[in-house]
BAFI-3210 file (N, C-alpha, C; in Angstrom, 3 decimals, decimal comma, padded with zeros to 6 digits):
// residues 222
n [1|2|3|4|5|6|7|8|9|10|11|12|13|14|15|16|17|18|19|20|21|22|23|24|25|26|27|28|29|30|31|32|33|34|35|36|37|38|39|40|41|42|43|44|45|46|47|48|49|50|51|52|53|54|55|56|57|58|59|60|61|62|63|64|65|66|67|68|69|70|71|72|73|74|75|76|77|78|79|80|81|82|83|84|85|86|87|88|89|90|91|92|93|94|95|96|97|98|99|100|101|102|103|104|105|106|107|108|109|110|111|112|113|114|115|116|117|118|119|120|121|122|123|124|125|126|127|128|129|130|131|132|133|134|135|136|137|138|139|140|141|142|143|144|145|146|147|148|149|150|151|152|153|154|155|156|157|158|159|160|161|162|163|164|165|166|167|168|169|170|171|172|173|174|175|176|177|178|179|180|181|182|183|184|185|186|187|188|189|190|191|192|193|194|195|196|197|198|199|200|201|202|203|204|205|206|207|208|209|210|211|212|213|214|215|216|217|218|219|220|221|222]
n.u [049,960|047,094|045,100|041,519|039,878|038,176|039,268|041,787|041,154|040,020|042,245|043,967|042,489|042,581|045,321|045,612|044,211|045,577|048,336|050,860|050,003|049,548|048,036|046,135|045,823|047,586|049,764|049,906|050,735|049,618|046,885|044,321|042,934|042,918|041,127|041,073|041,675|039,547|037,503|038,140|037,100|034,440|031,491|031,283|029,314|029,378|028,818|029,696|029,972|030,628|030,498|028,397|025,197|026,008|026,543|028,521|028,291|030,175|031,633|033,818|036,935|039,730|042,407|045,091|044,290|042,119|043,025|045,222|043,983|042,343|044,274|045,583|043,588|043,290|045,882|047,443|046,180|044,518|041,759|039,925|039,523|037,476|035,123|035,338|035,391|033,029|030,630|030,748|030,512|027,972|026,438|026,677|025,429|022,856|021,964|021,640|020,737|017,919|014,539|014,150|016,383|019,217|022,354|025,596|029,099|032,199|034,113|036,969|040,135|040,963|043,554|044,083|042,315|043,377|045,795|045,076|043,036|040,521|037,790|037,992|036,029|033,584|033,636|033,511|030,991|029,273|029,724|028,558|025,932|024,689|023,926|025,904|025,004|026,130|026,735|028,581|031,564|035,061|036,382|038,585|041,621|042,695|045,652|047,642|046,247|047,521|049,430|048,631|047,201|044,090|043,026|044,518|043,740|041,064|041,336|042,694|040,867|038,825|036,316|036,776|034,941|032,045|028,525|025,967|022,710|020,406|017,271|016,079|015,333|017,082|020,546|022,931|026,268|029,227|032,349|035,660|037,453|037,129|038,758|039,561|037,218|037,069|036,912|034,401|032,798|033,189|032,101|029,443|028,820|028,893|026,777|024,571|024,591|023,813|021,199|020,269|018,210|018,958|021,975|023,644|026,314|028,438|030,987|033,370|035,320|036,665|039,251|041,048|041,802|043,466|043,968|042,044|039,152|037,067|034,425|034,561|035,878|034,252|032,695|029,793|028,135|026,032]
n.v [088,563|090,021|088,713|088,331|090,059|088,360|085,839|086,195|086,513|083,980|082,360|083,214|082,437|079,671|079,143|079,852|077,767|075,400|075,675|075,692|077,547|080,266|081,362|084,270|086,018|085,390|083,970|081,216|077,939|076,262|076,848|078,976|080,767|080,710|079,162|080,795|083,347|083,621|083,951|086,491|088,050|088,321|090,247|093,515|095,764|099,321|102,875|106,093|109,634|111,336|113,845|116,750|115,491|112,919|109,669|106,874|103,391|100,824|097,539|096,315|096,804|098,305|096,813|094,747|091,385|091,873|094,062|092,866|090,898|092,397|093,848|091,708|090,784|093,030|093,735|091,474|089,749|087,774|086,735|084,903|085,505|087,294|085,921|085,318|087,787|088,955|088,270|090,011|092,540|092,172|092,133|094,782|096,080|095,004|096,247|098,781|099,371|100,779|099,853|099,694|101,212|102,035|100,440|101,427|101,493|102,938|104,093|102,578|103,436|103,217|102,378|100,955|098,835|097,606|096,767|094,940|093,326|092,948|094,374|095,224|096,204|095,924|093,155|092,277|093,311|091,880|089,282|089,666|089,583|091,575|093,381|095,642|098,977|100,789|103,744|105,728|107,303|107,702|110,836|112,323|111,187|110,667|111,223|108,745|108,064|107,312|108,249|110,871|113,672|114,677|117,106|117,222|114,852|115,390|117,483|116,098|114,245|115,846|116,669|114,362|112,442|111,696|111,353|109,265|110,330|110,518|109,747|110,949|109,458|107,050|106,402|103,993|104,095|102,286|101,412|099,988|100,581|103,037|105,930|108,910|109,553|111,084|110,166|108,897|111,077|112,661|110,968|110,957|113,644|113,800|112,082|113,346|115,690|114,640|114,094|112,447|111,956|111,239|110,080|107,292|105,874|103,011|100,942|098,309|098,257|100,430|102,755|102,992|105,729|108,449|111,016|112,436|114,616|115,018|114,683|113,059|110,829|109,668|106,750|104,927|102,433|099,991]
n.w [024,519|025,923|028,454|028,843|031,576|033,134|032,731|033,799|036,520|037,051|036,592|038,628|040,884|040,496|040,798|043,478|044,606|043,844|044,287|046,903|049,777|052,117|055,155|054,776|056,846|058,977|058,090|058,517|057,410|054,372|054,195|053,089|054,648|058,025|060,793|063,105|062,057|060,343|062,173|063,038|061,075|061,497|061,410|062,861|062,983|062,729|063,030|061,720|061,484|058,509|057,588|056,949|056,543|055,762|056,636|057,449|057,426|058,659|058,555|059,761|061,561|060,170|060,629|061,796|061,221|059,497|057,929|056,654|055,125|053,416|051,997|050,773|049,064|047,385|046,452|046,058|044,436|045,499|045,053|046,005|048,646|048,747|049,181|051,866|053,094|052,294|053,843|056,071|054,854|053,773|056,101|057,002|054,881|055,069|057,340|056,462|053,780|052,390|051,358|047,837|047,241|045,209|044,727|044,570|043,668|044,796|042,184|040,611|039,065|035,534|035,166|037,518|037,187|034,900|035,941|037,963|036,877|037,804|039,747|042,965|044,880|043,561|043,232|045,912|046,573|044,872|045,824|048,259|047,668|046,165|043,225|041,569|040,736|038,095|038,512|038,991|037,743|037,032|036,408|036,670|037,441|040,664|042,748|044,506|047,644|049,968|052,776|052,783|054,507|056,139|054,936|052,572|051,335|050,789|048,916|046,944|045,871|045,076|042,772|041,327|040,540|038,535|037,975|036,531|035,431|038,053|039,017|041,491|044,723|046,868|047,079|047,790|048,481|048,102|049,527|049,955|052,155|054,612|055,408|056,043|054,912|052,645|049,967|049,883|050,489|048,208|046,273|047,151|046,747|043,939|043,266|044,431|042,958|040,566|040,967|043,074|045,897|048,453|049,918|051,091|052,896|052,824|054,096|053,856|055,852|058,431|059,194|062,267|062,858|064,556|063,951|062,644|062,683|065,632|064,951|062,688|063,693|065,540|066,571|066,362|067,913|066,417]
ca.u [048,518|046,454|043,923|040,353|039,901|037,518|040,210|042,848|040,628|039,885|043,587|044,489|041,786|043,087|046,647|045,412|043,712|046,481|049,706|050,987|049,644|049,609|046,895|046,262|045,801|048,663|050,833|049,898|050,921|048,695|045,481|044,175|042,496|042,756|039,896|041,187|041,587|038,171|036,708|038,439|036,334|033,036|031,115|030,997|028,880|029,420|028,534|030,322|029,610|031,714|030,282|026,970|024,313|026,581|026,966|029,012|028,211|031,258|031,453|035,023|038,001|040,847|043,583|045,425|043,881|041,255|043,858|046,034|043,123|041,929|045,439|045,834|042,574|043,480|047,224|048,127|045,373|043,879|040,345|039,095|039,234|036,212|034,086|035,485|035,113|031,693|029,586|030,794|029,923|026,535|025,817|026,588|024,419|021,544|021,572|021,711|020,071|016,460|013,842|014,143|017,630|020,223|023,646|026,700|030,417|033,195|034,803|038,422|040,650|041,233|044,894|043,978|041,649|044,336|046,829|044,536|042,162|039,228|037,461|037,791|034,794|032,495|033,717|032,983|029,559|028,582|029,793|027,638|024,575|024,130|024,413|026,193|024,536|027,308|026,295|029,716|032,750|036,203|036,619|039,934|042,273|043,446|046,912|047,534|045,851|048,339|050,369|048,050|046,350|042,673|042,794|045,125|042,898|039,894|041,746|043,137|039,733|037,817|035,987|037,281|033,863|030,787|027,507|024,864|021,501|019,683|015,943|015,657|015,514|018,266|021,657|023,921|027,572|030,032|033,802|036,279|037,969|036,910|039,803|039,001|035,908|037,129|036,447|032,954|032,158|033,215|031,115|028,119|028,616|028,580|025,458|023,560|024,570|023,135|019,771|019,895|017,621|019,713|023,103|024,059|027,629|028,790|032,359|033,719|036,074|037,110|040,539|040,944|042,724|043,309|044,345|040,918|038,370|036,223|033,202|034,825|036,391|033,255|032,134|028,558|027,752|024,657]
ca.v [088,781|090,305|087,891|089,045|090,104|087,216|084,721|086,506|086,206|082,535|081,791|083,491|081,563|078,318|079,084|079,858|076,454|074,283|075,875|075,886|078,898|080,562|082,130|085,693|086,806|085,127|083,208|079,782|077,256|075,313|077,232|080,349|081,560|079,767|079,318|081,962|084,576|083,698|084,531|087,927|088,738|088,415|091,668|094,336|097,007|100,583|104,038|107,360|110,748|111,786|115,253|117,082|114,677|111,660|108,722|105,616|102,162|099,912|096,226|095,864|097,777|098,026|096,622|093,358|090,378|092,499|094,846|091,961|090,222|093,364|094,108|090,519|090,801|094,140|093,906|090,202|088,943|086,651|087,057|083,975|086,114|088,037|085,078|085,375|089,157|089,380|088,233|091,219|093,611|091,897|092,532|096,245|096,463|094,622|097,224|100,123|099,590|100,847|099,283|100,492|101,953|101,483|100,268|101,726|101,403|103,942|103,520|102,601|103,976|102,229|101,838|099,948|097,664|096,926|096,144|093,807|092,463|092,876|095,524|094,611|096,575|095,255|091,736|092,130|093,590|090,742|088,176|089,999|089,374|092,765|093,721|097,078|099,893|101,581|105,136|106,640|107,083|108,578|111,828|112,842|110,200|111,283|110,603|107,778|108,725|106,900|109,239|112,209|114,042|114,869|118,191|116,846|113,816|116,054|118,202|115,134|113,584|116,830|116,678|113,164|111,577|112,192|110,308|109,249|110,958|109,742|110,370|110,950|108,235|106,854|105,620|103,528|104,034|101,313|101,413|098,938|101,117|104,465|106,491|110,207|109,691|112,029|109,530|108,708|112,403|113,068|110,137|111,453|114,932|113,552|111,467|114,382|116,584|113,935|114,021|111,577|112,663|110,875|109,177|106,571|105,273|101,753|100,494|097,040|098,516|101,798|102,824|103,589|106,864|109,392|112,354|113,116|115,399|114,253|114,349|111,929|109,652|109,089|105,486|104,670|101,036|099,755]
ca.w [024,390|027,205|028,692|029,383|033,041|033,767|032,692|034,768|037,843|037,168|036,676|039,963|041,817|040,313|041,420|044,922|045,020|043,578|044,757|048,348|050,147|053,540|055,624|054,475|058,072|059,946|057,425|058,812|056,127|053,747|054,321|052,599|055,796|059,122|061,580|063,977|061,270|059,847|063,263|063,112|060,031|061,863|061,359|064,038|062,329|063,467|062,201|062,072|060,620|057,636|057,275|056,929|055,727|055,290|057,675|056,880|058,223|058,304|059,168|060,438|061,787|059,272|061,468|062,020|060,243|058,491|057,019|055,843|054,160|052,401|051,144|049,950|048,011|046,459|045,903|045,809|043,536|046,186|044,899|046,777|049,944|048,686|049,792|053,319|053,541|051,872|054,874|056,886|054,064|053,678|057,364|057,008|053,901|055,582|058,343|055,883|052,492|052,488|050,198|046,619|047,020|044,317|045,391|043,662|044,287|044,457|041,015|040,525|037,814|034,493|035,392|038,571|036,614|034,023|036,767|038,722|036,096|038,480|040,582|044,284|045,575|042,850|043,548|047,268|046,577|044,253|046,775|049,353|047,203|045,529|041,889|041,595|039,692|037,709|038,428|039,134|036,910|037,310|035,356|036,910|038,292|041,766|043,136|045,591|048,886|051,108|053,281|052,767|055,619|055,856|053,984|051,290|050,731|050,233|047,710|045,946|045,210|044,697|041,356|040,658|040,077|037,975|038,063|035,580|035,957|039,056|039,145|042,882|045,494|047,706|046,541|048,759|047,822|048,845|049,329|050,761|053,416|054,868|056,266|056,429|054,280|051,524|048,733|049,986|050,401|046,805|045,579|047,537|046,066|042,532|043,175|044,709|041,804|039,474|041,253|044,189|047,039|049,650|049,705|052,286|052,650|053,481|053,845|054,473|057,077|058,656|059,887|063,603|062,901|065,665|063,492|062,033|063,615|066,526|064,231|061,801|064,369|066,443|066,114|067,091|067,771|065,989]
c.u [047,902|045,187|042,755|040,372|039,271|038,424|041,366|042,397|040,518|041,257|044,183|043,808|042,299|044,464|046,529|045,006|044,799|047,875|049,737|050,736|049,800|048,416|047,123|046,341|046,992|049,819|050,917|049,940|049,721|047,219|045,349|043,723|042,187|041,491|039,935|041,048|040,193|037,259|036,922|037,677|034,840|032,637|030,851|030,537|028,924|029,154|029,366|029,944|030,823|031,615|028,792|026,186|024,881|027,121|027,426|028,816|029,323|031,124|032,607|035,949|039,206|042,141|043,862|045,028|043,040|042,089|044,678|045,193|042,675|043,085|045,742|044,829|042,905|044,827|047,941|047,319|044,661|042,364|039,436|038,743|037,949|035,081|034,138|035,137|033,665|030,630|029,574|030,173|028,414|025,807|025,653|025,519|023,016|021,032|021,380|020,808|018,554|015,798|013,870|015,413|018,490|021,565|024,751|028,019|031,248|034,029|036,321|038,857|040,860|042,602|044,865|043,321|042,595|045,387|046,313|043,794|040,801|039,046|037,124|036,456|033,586|032,471|033,147|031,469|028,773|028,602|028,849|026,173|023,912|024,749|024,667|025,566|025,706|026,892|027,455|030,833|033,831|036,370|037,982|040,609|043,060|044,778|046,639|047,259|046,755|049,343|049,833|047,191|044,937|042,429|043,328|044,311|041,663|040,211|042,085|041,966|038,654|037,576|036,412|036,176|032,740|029,815|026,524|023,642|020,775|018,350|015,437|015,961|016,816|019,292|022,586|025,244|028,523|031,507|034,398|036,719|037,687|037,978|039,328|037,603|035,903|036,574|034,936|032,214|032,115|032,205|029,702|027,815|028,185|027,178|024,350|023,452|023,835|021,658|019,354|019,322|018,423|020,830|023,502|025,372|027,805|030,226|032,560|034,401|036,374|038,421|040,370|041,899|042,436|043,560|043,197|040,129|037,532|034,950|033,422|035,191|035,386|032,665|030,940|028,174|026,303|024,106]
c.v [088,984|089,461|088,745|088,998|088,901|085,993|084,936|086,134|084,706|081,865|082,005|082,614|080,130|078,149|079,039|078,477|075,383|074,453|076,040|077,346|079,079|081,422|083,616|086,535|086,617|084,329|081,748|079,017|076,421|075,614|078,679|081,299|080,587|080,081|080,558|083,261|084,736|084,302|086,031|088,734|088,779|089,884|092,269|095,703|098,219|101,715|105,221|108,409|111,197|113,265|115,517|116,165|113,369|110,853|107,451|104,499|101,242|098,633|095,819|097,032|097,363|097,984|095,127|092,443|090,989|093,244|093,939|091,274|091,177|093,672|092,916|090,439|091,839|094,107|092,598|089,278|087,773|086,873|086,104|084,545|086,936|087,239|085,149|086,754|089,571|089,291|089,464|092,394|093,413|092,320|094,044|096,726|096,143|095,630|098,620|100,340|099,633|100,238|100,242|101,249|101,247|101,446|100,439|101,594|102,622|103,391|103,580|103,175|102,855|101,584|100,746|098,680|096,885|096,180|094,877|092,799|092,274|094,143|095,014|094,944|095,944|093,765|091,465|092,310|092,437|089,531|088,396|089,942|090,567|092,976|095,228|097,821|100,803|103,027|106,116|106,281|108,082|109,536|112,502|111,910|110,895|110,582|109,566|108,518|108,394|107,979|110,656|112,436|114,317|115,917|117,825|115,771|114,439|116,785|117,227|114,518|114,567|116,853|115,442|112,331|112,370|111,023|110,414|109,873|109,998|110,442|110,235|109,640|108,208|105,998|105,258|103,386|103,239|101,476|100,309|099,458|102,609|104,947|107,853|110,395|110,598|111,423|109,331|110,045|112,884|112,265|110,626|112,777|114,717|112,971|112,476|115,349|115,964|113,702|113,109|112,417|112,436|109,923|108,596|105,872|103,991|101,422|099,132|097,280|100,008|101,768|103,496|104,755|107,760|110,832|113,103|113,834|114,502|113,817|113,118|110,685|109,023|107,830|105,166|103,230|100,932|098,516]
c.w [025,769|027,348|029,160|030,905|033,709|033,776|033,656|036,167|038,051|037,323|038,068|041,006|041,725|040,957|042,936|045,420|044,939|044,177|046,277|048,701|051,643|053,904|055,369|055,738|058,978|059,379|057,853|057,489|055,690|053,970|053,867|053,695|056,929|059,929|062,468|063,218|060,667|060,911|063,372|062,074|060,334|061,961|062,726|063,527|063,257|062,493|062,669|061,045|059,819|057,312|057,243|055,994|055,228|056,466|056,985|057,895|057,746|059,112|060,061|060,704|060,944|060,081|061,536|060,884|059,134|057,460|056,110|054,773|053,052|051,460|050,245|048,801|046,952|045,750|045,568|044,919|044,180|046,221|045,667|048,148|049,929|049,307|051,308|053,880|053,277|052,965|055,772|056,139|053,949|054,947|057,443|056,032|054,407|056,602|057,763|054,685|052,660|051,254|049,010|046,335|045,990|045,040|044,356|044,415|043,915|043,304|041,158|039,191|036,800|034,697|036,455|038,046|035,700|034,848|037,450|037,849|036,721|039,319|041,982|044,937|044,888|043,171|044,938|047,291|045,960|045,179|047,963|048,917|046,561|044,151|041,837|040,427|039,342|037,441|038,401|038,163|037,302|036,131|035,512|037,899|039,404|041,988|044,226|046,900|050,071|051,490|053,315|054,004|055,169|054,783|052,601|050,583|050,089|048,939|046,581|045,177|044,770|043,193|040,601|040,026|039,426|038,000|036,919|036,246|036,896|039,298|040,572|043,583|046,278|046,979|047,690|048,023|048,711|048,495|050,188|052,124|053,498|055,838|056,782|055,861|053,071|050,238|048,750|049,914|048,953|045,989|045,893|046,851|044,625|042,370|043,456|043,544|040,623|039,759|042,377|045,329|048,309|049,262|051,058|051,964|053,456|053,120|054,485|055,818|057,209|059,433|061,237|063,773|064,091|065,229|062,845|063,097|064,495|065,812|063,361|062,569|065,313|065,819|066,993|066,872|067,346|066,651]
res [m|r|l|p|p|i|l|v|t|a|f|r|d|a|l|t|f|w|l|p|t|a|c|a|g|c|d|a|p|d|v|s|l|c|t|g|c|r|r|a|l|r|p|r|p|s|r|r|t|l|g|p|g|l|v|v|t|s|a|l|v|f|d|g|v|v|a|r|c|v|r|a|l|k|e|e|g|r|t|s|l|a|r|d|l|a|p|a|l|a|a|a|l|a|a|t|v|p|p|g|a|r|v|a|v|v|p|g|t|r|a|a|f|r|r|r|g|y|r|p|v|e|l|l|l|r|r|a|g|h|r|p|a|r|l|l|r|v|v|r|a|p|e|d|q|r|g|l|g|r|a|a|r|g|e|n|v|g|g|a|f|a|a|r|a|v|a|g|g|t|v|v|v|v|d|d|v|a|t|t|g|a|t|l|r|e|a|a|r|a|l|r|a|a|g|a|d|e|v|v|a|v|a|l|a|h|t|p|r|r|s|v|s|e|e|e|s|e|v|i|d|t]
***
């Protein structure tokens, strides 16, 4: 019998609490996140341009401790880490979300939800104090983006999303990690096509890639 997703998440959190664990950032024993690794999650908001009319504000650099914690949240079921990562996302949102804007997340596929039992980006956003507006949906499941270059990523996610009707205004679209920005650009396209006047992007973290264009790789301190 398949358990409801909310029970799966609660069960995983309970296991994390009761069973011996190790730090998600450095493998130190008997602690889910040590003091040193917690310090590594302090927000360092930055901005970069993803393309015409779209700028992403990210809170962290996807490397080292940050990368390990995000992967543990997404792939190891360590949902309690959302509480540790959420303050950084909240800082990026505080610097970005204008009054009256709706906040949406990049949607995951149904297969990913069935596998995990939860939606990592929605979980992070709720822990950061925002209720997600479910404006976007997947209409064509893209292939795994890992290992793809900039052009291939853009082609892979092209036409993947559709949005509910948006009667103007600003929409802030949130993702966990921005690499080339292809997924956020596709989400922004769908939201504009649905009627959004402006789309602003926020990511928990961005990758320090060197293979993308200068325009994409420029990081502007806020």
